[in-house]
N, CA, C and O of each residue as an XYZ file, in Angstrom:
264
protein
N      95.049    -35.061     -2.610
C      95.708    -34.027     -3.385
C      96.348    -33.046     -2.410
O      95.737    -32.668     -1.410
N      97.569    -32.638     -2.700
C      98.324    -31.740     -1.851
C      98.724    -30.506     -2.654
O      99.085    -30.608     -3.827
N      98.657    -29.354     -2.021
C      99.055    -28.101     -2.662
C     100.402    -27.666     -2.109
O     100.636    -27.736     -0.903
N     101.288    -27.215     -2.993
C     102.585    -26.674     -2.577
C     102.696    -25.248     -3.099
O     101.965    -24.845     -4.004
N     103.619    -24.494     -2.518
C     103.837    -23.108     -2.918
C     105.207    -22.974     -3.555
O     106.190    -23.513     -3.047
N     105.273    -22.258     -4.663
C     106.547    -21.991     -5.338
C     107.220    -20.827     -4.614
O     106.615    -19.774     -4.416
N     108.483    -21.031     -4.221
C     109.215    -19.983     -3.498
C     109.668    -18.889     -4.468
O     109.575    -19.061     -5.684
N     110.160    -17.759     -3.930
C     110.689    -16.696     -4.804
C     111.846    -17.176     -5.691
O     112.130    -16.570     -6.724
N     112.507    -18.260     -5.285
C     113.585    -18.841     -6.104
C     113.056    -19.940     -7.027
O     113.839    -20.696     -7.601
N     111.728    -20.033     -7.174
C     111.060    -21.028     -8.016
C     111.330    -22.454     -7.548
O     111.469    -23.360     -8.370
N     111.405    -22.659     -6.236
C     111.612    -23.982     -5.657
C     110.320    -24.451     -5.009
O     109.501    -23.646     -4.567
N     110.151    -25.780     -4.959
C     109.025    -26.370     -4.238
C     109.570    -27.469     -3.327
O     110.675    -27.972     -3.531
N     108.778    -27.828     -2.325
C     109.112    -28.941     -1.443
C     108.124    -30.057     -1.760
O     106.912    -29.840     -1.759
N     108.645    -31.253     -2.033
C     107.779    -32.406     -2.266
C     107.291    -32.876     -0.891
O     108.109    -33.225     -0.040
N     105.984    -32.892     -0.660
C     105.465    -33.264      0.652
C     105.903    -34.669      1.085
O     106.090    -35.561      0.258
N     106.061    -34.840      2.389
C     106.560    -36.095      2.954
C     105.735    -37.295      2.514
O     106.296    -38.335      2.170
N     104.405    -37.165      2.519
C     103.579    -38.316      2.144
C     103.811    -38.731      0.688
O     103.721    -39.913      0.355
N     104.109    -37.755     -0.180
C     104.404    -38.055     -1.582
C     105.789    -38.704     -1.692
O     105.969    -39.682     -2.418
N     106.767    -38.147     -0.961
C     108.120    -38.733     -0.966
C     108.095    -40.166     -0.472
O     108.683    -41.053     -1.090
N     107.411    -40.393      0.649
C     107.356    -41.735      1.225
C     106.650    -42.724      0.298
O     107.114    -43.850      0.120
N     105.543    -42.310     -0.285
C     104.763    -43.188     -1.155
C     105.519    -43.566     -2.428
O     105.262    -44.614     -3.020
N     106.464    -42.697     -2.853
C     107.177    -42.935     -4.100
C     108.651    -43.272     -3.904
O     109.384    -43.427     -4.880
N     109.088    -43.386     -2.663
C     110.475    -43.764     -2.388
C     111.495    -42.718     -2.802
O     112.622    -43.058     -3.163
N     111.114    -41.460     -2.755
C     112.021    -40.376     -3.142
C     112.897    -40.020     -1.943
O     112.403    -39.826     -0.832
N     114.216    -39.936     -2.188
C     115.161    -39.625     -1.112
C     115.940    -38.362     -1.444
O     116.011    -37.955     -2.604
N     116.525    -37.740     -0.420
C     117.313    -36.516     -0.606
C     118.469    -36.779     -1.559
O     119.126    -37.817     -1.473
N     118.715    -35.856     -2.453
C     119.811    -35.973     -3.409
C     119.462    -36.752     -4.663
O     120.262    -36.815     -5.596
N     118.278    -37.345     -4.696
C     117.868    -38.138     -5.862
C     117.620    -37.222     -7.053
O     117.053    -36.139     -6.904
N     118.040    -37.651     -8.218
C     117.814    -36.879     -9.443
C     116.416    -37.187     -9.966
O     115.934    -38.317     -9.887
N     115.776    -36.144    -10.504
C     114.430    -36.261    -11.052
C     114.412    -35.622    -12.435
O     115.073    -34.609    -12.665
N     113.661    -36.211    -13.348
C     113.412    -35.577    -14.634
C     112.111    -34.804    -14.498
O     111.145    -35.302    -13.920
N     112.085    -33.597    -15.026
C     110.885    -32.779    -14.986
C     110.364    -32.675    -16.412
O     111.075    -32.241    -17.319
N     109.105    -33.083    -16.596
C     108.516    -33.142    -17.925
C     107.280    -32.246    -17.954
O     106.386    -32.382    -17.118
N     107.237    -31.338    -18.911
C     106.064    -30.495    -19.120
C     105.145    -31.229    -20.089
O     105.556    -31.590    -21.192
N     103.891    -31.449    -19.670
C     102.977    -32.244    -20.484
C     101.563    -31.726    -20.327
O     101.012    -31.730    -19.226
N     100.970    -31.275    -21.434
C      99.572    -30.822    -21.475
C      99.227    -29.847    -20.357
O      98.213    -30.002    -19.676
N     100.067    -28.858    -20.177
C      99.796    -27.817    -19.197
C     100.114    -28.193    -17.763
O      99.820    -27.429    -16.843
N     100.712    -29.363    -17.560
C     101.085    -29.802    -16.219
C     102.556    -30.157    -16.167
O     103.266    -30.044    -17.166
N     103.008    -30.583    -15.010
C     104.404    -30.963    -14.807
C     104.437    -32.340    -14.168
O     103.703    -32.610    -13.218
N     105.284    -33.204    -14.690
C     105.495    -34.521    -14.093
C     106.933    -34.615    -13.615
O     107.852    -34.184    -14.312
N     107.131    -35.179    -12.428
C     108.467    -35.461    -11.910
C     108.666    -36.966    -11.981
O     107.872    -37.732    -11.435
N     109.733    -37.386    -12.657
C     110.015    -38.806    -12.832
C     111.383    -39.099    -12.236
O     112.378    -38.511    -12.660
N     111.447    -40.007    -11.251
C     112.744    -40.342    -10.661
C     113.675    -40.966    -11.698
O     113.272    -41.842    -12.463
N     114.919    -40.506    -11.714
C     115.938    -41.086    -12.592
C     116.491    -42.311    -11.880
O     116.897    -42.236    -10.721
N     116.502    -43.439    -12.581
C     117.007    -44.676    -11.990
C     118.156    -45.204    -12.835
O     118.167    -45.050    -14.056
N     119.121    -45.828    -12.173
C     120.239    -46.441    -12.882
C     119.693    -47.556    -13.764
O     118.773    -48.269    -13.363
N     120.247    -47.711    -14.950
C     119.780    -48.719    -15.894
C     119.871    -50.122    -15.290
O     119.051    -50.988    -15.595
N     120.865    -50.341    -14.438
C     121.014    -51.651    -13.804
C     119.815    -51.978    -12.908
O     119.411    -53.136    -12.800
N     119.261    -50.970    -12.282
C     118.128    -51.166    -11.382
C     116.859    -51.541    -12.153
O     115.956    -52.167    -11.598
N     116.791    -51.161    -13.427
C     115.614    -51.423    -14.246
C     115.624    -52.805    -14.884
O     114.625    -53.219    -15.474
N     116.730    -53.521    -14.776
C     116.849    -54.843    -15.396
C     115.721    -55.760    -14.921
O     115.491    -55.913    -13.722
N     115.028    -56.361    -15.879
C     113.970    -57.312    -15.575
C     112.600    -56.702    -15.372
O     111.634    -57.443    -15.189
N     112.471    -55.381    -15.395
C     111.173    -54.763    -15.120
C     110.166    -54.995    -16.249
O     108.960    -54.893    -16.025
N     110.636    -55.303    -17.444
C     109.729    -55.538    -18.570
C     109.564    -57.021    -18.894
O     108.966    -57.375    -19.909
N     110.088    -57.873    -18.040
C     110.003    -59.305    -18.265
C     108.533    -59.732    -18.329
O     107.726    -59.372    -17.473
N     108.211    -60.506    -19.364
C     106.856    -61.012    -19.519
C     105.908    -60.070    -20.235
O     104.734    -60.399    -20.408
N     106.386    -58.907    -20.655
C     105.524    -57.954    -21.352
C     105.183    -58.494    -22.744
O     106.027    -59.090    -23.413
N     103.951    -58.280    -23.164
C     103.507    -58.731    -24.483
C     104.028    -57.747    -25.527
O     103.635    -56.581    -25.540
N     104.904    -58.218    -26.390
C     105.494    -57.355    -27.418
C     104.865    -57.586    -28.793
O     105.352    -57.060    -29.793
N     103.784    -58.371    -28.845
C     103.110    -58.626    -30.108
C     102.375    -57.375    -30.556
O     101.633    -56.771    -29.781
N     102.582    -56.990    -31.803
C     101.950    -55.790    -32.357
C     101.178    -56.194    -33.626
O     101.739    -56.809    -34.532
N      99.906    -55.844    -33.675
C      99.118    -56.075    -34.886
C      99.548    -55.046    -35.924
O      99.534    -53.844    -35.657
N      99.921    -55.508    -37.082
C     100.372    -54.613    -38.152
C      99.341    -54.577    -39.259
O      98.646    -55.558    -39.523
N      99.256    -53.412    -39.907
C      98.369    -53.281    -41.050
C      98.966    -54.006    -42.239
O     100.186    -54.126    -42.345
N      98.131    -54.485    -43.120
C      98.608    -55.170    -44.327
C      99.306    -54.163    -45.231
O      98.918    -52.997    -45.304
N     100.347    -54.636    -45.919
C     101.068    -53.759    -46.869
C     100.298    -53.541    -48.123
O     100.762    -52.833    -49.017
């Protein structure tokens, strides 16, 4: 776990070990999501790059009887 400090301009620096582990590069766009009192940063990826990432996923859903 790493602690960062919010600057007077409300900026933070993502620590190098976190950037390296997640492949985050300078200029990359990130989505910031507020969730249950915390913040998540999610890298924005081009839709073309995501092609095939869900291949083989089980899409079967048990449905309740009508």
